[in-house]
Residue, then its C-alpha position, 0 to 999 in steps of 0.5 A: m139211920t144206922t141200925t144198932y146190932y147187939c148180942y150178949m157174951s158170957t165172960p168171967v166177969g159176967e154177961l157183957l152186952l156188945a153193941g155196934t154197927e155192921t162195921a164197928l163196935t160202939r158199946i160194951g155194957f156190964p151186967e152190974g154197976k154203973g156201967m150196967m146196960r141192956h139192949d134197946e128194944l129198937w136194936t137188932e140182935d145179930p151175934a154173927i156181927f160180933t164174931e171177931v169181937k167175941e173171939q178177941l174178948q175170949a182170947y183176952f180172958d184166956q190170957r192169949l191177947t194183950r191188945f185188941d185189934l177191932p174197928l171201934a166207933p165210940a161216941g164222945t166229945d173231942f176231949q173224951l176221944r183223946v182220953w180214950e186214945a190215951l188209955m189205949t197206950i197203957p200197956y197190958g198188965d200196967t196201970s196209970s193214974y188220972g194225973e199221968i194220963a192228963g200229963r201225957m195229953g199235955r193237960p197236967g191240970a186236967s186229972r179230974a176231967v180225965g177221970a170224968a172222961n174215963g168214967q164215960n168210956p163206952l168200950p170198957i176192957v177194949i179201951p182199958c179204962h180199968r188200968v187207970i187207978g188213983r195217984d196213991g195206987t188205990l182202985t177208983g171207980f169202974g163201970g162194972g164195979l170195983e170187983v170186976k176191975r180187980r179181976l181184970l187187973a189180976l188177970e193181966k198181972t198174972a199173964v205178965t208175971g206168970m204168978 
């Protein structure tokens, strides 16, 4: 059985739970919203395992990093994994709709399924599900809450435009 390690990290969007194995990040949990997550009592606290994750997240929040380079091991179905891979192609500071993601995957009628997979993303921020918005440009659900989504999108837009 693989040991799950965890630690917490203070960020501008609250205290994030980081969880994973010795070799890969598997979960990021928010302090509030439907993505709220606390550690399991069987997990082992070890902040040292997450040094690189914390450095990259800090660089992201400081607007010095636009793409994460971390070993990831999200658990999901084949379809979910394909959606999460597609999310990683959305450029920093940009947004895409569920329908656009479905189209890129060769499944133009699967926007609802893409939305469901997006909502199950275990690695928000790193796998940028916050960059997916409604077809009409409205903000749609986000595990950390819509205010956190707004803040992440504003952070990226400010870094890209300088405004």
